[in-house]
C-alpha positions as CSV (number, residue, x, y, z in Angstrom):
1,M,106.9,115.3,161.2
2,S,106.9,116.4,157.6
3,E,104.8,114.9,155.0
4,T,106.3,114.4,151.5
5,Q,104.1,115.2,148.6
6,K,103.9,112.8,145.8
7,A,104.5,114.3,142.2
8,P,101.4,114.0,140.0
9,M,103.4,112.1,137.3
10,S,106.7,110.2,137.7
11,R,109.6,110.5,135.3
12,R,109.1,107.0,134.1
13,D,105.5,107.6,133.3
14,F,106.4,110.9,131.5
15,L,108.9,109.1,129.3
16,K,106.4,106.2,128.5
17,I,103.9,108.8,127.4
18,A,106.4,110.7,125.4
19,G,107.6,107.5,123.7
20,L,104.1,106.4,122.7
21,A,103.2,110.0,121.3
22,G,106.5,109.9,119.3
23,A,105.7,106.6,117.9
24,A,102.2,107.6,117.0
25,I,103.4,110.8,115.3
26,Q,105.9,108.8,113.3
27,A,103.4,106.2,112.2
28,G,101.0,108.9,111.1
29,S,103.7,110.7,109.0
30,L,104.8,107.3,107.4
31,I,101.2,106.8,106.3
32,R,100.7,110.3,105.2
33,G,104.0,110.1,103.1
34,G,102.9,106.8,101.6
35,V,99.6,108.0,100.5
36,A,101.2,111.2,99.1
37,A,103.8,109.1,97.1
38,G,101.2,106.8,95.7
39,S,98.5,109.3,94.8
40,S,99.6,109.8,91.1
41,S,101.9,108.3,88.6
42,E,104.2,111.3,88.7
43,T,105.1,110.6,92.2
44,Y,105.7,106.9,91.8
45,T,108.9,105.9,93.6
46,G,109.4,102.4,92.2
47,W,111.8,101.1,89.6
48,E,109.1,101.2,86.9
49,S,107.3,104.1,85.6
50,F,103.9,104.3,84.1
51,N,104.4,107.4,82.1
52,P,103.9,107.2,78.4
53,G,107.5,108.0,77.4
54,T,109.1,105.2,79.3
55,Q,111.7,102.9,77.6
56,S,111.3,99.3,78.2
57,F,113.6,96.3,78.0
58,N,112.5,92.7,76.8
59,R,114.2,90.3,79.3
60,K,112.7,87.2,77.8
61,P,115.5,86.5,75.4
62,F,118.0,86.6,78.2
63,E,116.2,84.3,80.7
64,M,118.1,81.1,81.7
65,K,116.6,77.7,82.5
66,A,119.2,76.9,85.0
67,A,122.4,78.6,86.5
68,P,125.5,77.8,84.6
69,T,127.8,75.3,86.3
70,P,131.5,76.1,86.8
71,R,134.2,74.2,84.9
72,S,136.5,71.7,86.7
73,A,139.8,73.1,87.7
74,K,141.5,70.2,85.9
75,S,140.3,71.3,82.5
76,A,141.7,74.8,82.8
77,A,144.6,75.5,80.5
78,H,147.7,77.3,82.1
79,P,150.0,79.4,80.0
80,T,153.4,77.9,79.6
C-alpha cells in the first residue's frame, strides 16, 4: 500500500492568503496616497484651491429660492 502525502498548503488556502495580502497592500497604498495628496496646499486635488492667486465667483446673486416651474403646453404659441 502506498501512502499519499498531504501538501503543506492547498491551492484554496494559497489563494485566500494571496487575496488578503493584495487587499492589505492596496489599502496601505490608498492611505499613503491620501496622506501625500493632503499634506500641503500645492497637492490639493479638490475643486477649490487655497493658493493666494485663486479667482473666486460670488454665487449669492444667482441663488434661487425654488426651482422654476414649466409653463403649460396650452399657453405655448405656435408659428402659423
